[in-house]
C-alpha positions in Angstrom: 176.3 -223.1 43.6 175.8 -222.9 39.8 173.3 -220.8 38.1 171.4 -223.9 37.0 171.2 -225.1 40.6 170.0 -221.8 41.9 167.4 -221.8 39.2 166.2 -225.3 40.1 166.0 -224.3 43.8 164.0 -221.1 42.9 161.7 -223.1 40.7 161.2 -225.6 43.6 160.5 -222.8 46.0 157.8 -221.3 43.8 156.2 -224.8 43.3 156.2 -225.4 47.1 154.6 -222.0 47.9 152.0 -222.5 45.2 151.1 -226.0 46.4 150.4 -224.7 49.9 148.5 -221.6 48.7 146.4 -223.6 46.2 145.6 -226.2 48.9 144.4 -223.6 51.4 142.8 -221.0 49.1 142.2 -222.9 45.8 143.5 -222.0 42.4 141.0 -219.3 41.8 141.6 -217.8 45.3 145.4 -217.6 44.8 146.8 -214.8 42.7 150.2 -214.8 41.1 151.1 -212.0 43.5 150.3 -214.2 46.4 152.7 -216.9 45.2 155.5 -214.4 44.4 155.0 -212.7 47.7 155.4 -216.0 49.5 158.9 -216.6 48.1 159.9 -212.9 47.5 160.2 -213.5 43.8 159.7 -211.1 40.9 157.4 -211.6 37.9 160.5 -211.9 35.8 161.8 -214.8 37.9 158.3 -216.4 37.7 158.1 -216.1 33.9 161.7 -217.5 33.6 160.3 -220.8 35.0 156.6 -220.8 34.1 154.5 -219.6 31.1 151.4 -218.9 33.2 149.6 -219.7 36.5 148.1 -222.8 34.8 151.6 -223.9 33.8 152.6 -223.5 37.5 149.6 -225.5 38.6 150.6 -228.3 36.2 154.1 -228.3 37.7 152.5 -228.5 41.2 150.4 -231.5 40.1 153.5 -233.3 38.8 155.1 -232.7 42.2 152.0 -234.0 44.0 152.1 -237.2 41.9 155.8 -237.7 42.8 155.0 -237.1 46.5 152.2 -239.7 46.6 154.5 -242.2 44.9 157.6 -241.4 47.1 155.9 -240.9 50.5 152.9 -243.2 50.3 152.7 -246.0 47.7 156.3 -246.9 47.0 157.4 -247.4 50.7 154.3 -249.6 51.4 154.4 -251.6 48.2 158.2 -252.2 48.5 157.9 -253.2 52.2 158.1 -256.7 53.4 154.5 -256.6 54.5 152.2 -259.2 53.0 149.7 -257.9 50.3 146.9 -258.6 52.8 148.2 -255.7 54.9 149.5 -253.3 52.3 146.2 -251.5 51.6 145.7 -250.9 55.4 149.3 -249.6 55.7 148.5 -247.2 52.8 145.5 -245.9 54.7 147.4 -245.6 58.0 150.3 -243.8 56.3 147.9 -241.4 54.5 146.3 -240.5 57.8 149.7 -240.0 59.4 150.8 -237.8 56.4 147.7 -235.6 56.6 148.0 -235.2 60.4 151.7 -234.3 60.2 150.9 -230.7 59.1 153.4 -231.1 56.3 151.2 -232.8 53.7 148.8 -230.6 51.7 148.4 -233.0 48.8 145.0 -234.4 49.7 143.5 -231.0 50.4 145.0 -229.7 47.2 143.7 -232.5 45.1 140.2 -232.2 46.6 140.2 -228.4 45.8 141.6 -228.8 42.3 139.1 -231.6 41.5 136.2 -229.2 42.3 137.7 -226.2 40.6 138.5 -228.0 37.4 135.3 -230.1 37.2 133.7 -228.1 34.4 133.7 -229.7 31.0 135.8 -226.9 29.4 138.5 -227.0 32.0 141.4 -227.4 29.4 144.8 -228.9 30.0 144.8 -228.4 33.7 141.5 -230.1 34.2 142.8 -233.0 32.1 145.9 -233.3 34.2 143.9 -233.2 37.4 141.7 -236.0 36.1 144.7 -238.0 35.0 146.3 -237.6 38.4 143.1 -238.6 40.2 142.8 -241.6 37.9 146.4 -242.6 38.7 145.7 -242.3 42.4 142.6 -244.4 42.1 144.6 -247.0 40.2 147.2 -247.2 43.0 144.4 -247.9 45.5 142.7 -250.3 43.2 145.8 -252.3 42.8 146.4 -252.5 46.6 142.8 -253.5 47.2 142.8 -256.1 44.4 145.9 -257.6 46.1 143.9 -257.6 49.3 141.0 -259.3 47.6 143.4 -262.0 46.2 144.7 -262.7 49.7 141.3 -262.7 51.3 141.7 -259.6 53.5 139.4 -257.4 51.4 135.8 -258.2 50.6 135.3 -259.5 47.2 131.7 -258.6 46.6 132.6 -255.0 45.7 134.9 -254.1 42.8 138.3 -252.9 43.9 138.0 -249.7 41.8 134.7 -248.8 43.5 136.3 -249.2 47.0 139.3 -247.2 45.8 137.0 -244.3 44.9 135.2 -244.7 48.2 138.5 -244.3 50.1 139.8 -241.4 48.1 136.6 -239.3 48.0 135.7 -240.1 51.7 139.2 -239.0 52.9 139.3 -235.9 50.5 135.8 -234.9 51.7 136.7 -235.3 55.3 140.0 -233.4 54.9 138.4 -230.5 53.0 135.4 -230.3 55.4 137.7 -230.0 58.4 138.8 -226.6 57.0 135.3 -225.3 57.8 134.2 -227.7 60.5 137.1 -228.5 62.8 134.9 -230.5 65.2 134.4 -233.4 62.7 135.5 -236.9 63.6 139.2 -237.4 63.6 140.7 -238.7 60.3 141.9 -241.9 62.0 138.4 -242.7 63.0 137.1 -242.3 59.5 140.0 -244.5 58.3 139.0 -247.2 60.9 135.4 -247.1 59.6 136.7 -247.6 56.1 138.7 -250.6 57.2 135.6 -252.1 58.8 133.6 -251.5 55.6 136.3 -252.9 53.3 137.7 -255.8 55.3 136.6 -259.4 54.4 
């Protein structure tokens, strides 16, 4: 294994550890020492790959966007399913991903959205906002396709329904951290289908 390959692997390990810790404890609740301890890395190794904790958080966000594209939107949009079903498949797949125990992206995005909501949030806040806007646009596109095919109600703008899906699911996912007795995520998704279907 080359030095460059080892370096890429180490960088990926740090990003993966930070993603999980940021999702569970938030950005403010996760120290650099927490991240380094999770991967047994030194500060020197960290600063070889990242300028700061915010720089790491931006790398985590980039990885999250890639995950949403690779694991959620791309497989559904490139499937042979008709557009009338694609938005439902995205919803079903997102529920499955969140229940797998391997997907922290929704919880992470919910936490980062809250933590960076202040007007003076800087570059990280801007990247969180851009990532959320990109996510909303993916949902808006799928729902607009559904509207064109008659499977999605047309009396509500697709973007508004996209926001309803994202924030309802993010709220449900983050609330479960404190209230495990809440309705199962699939029941929430079924209710969203009933509200959105034509």
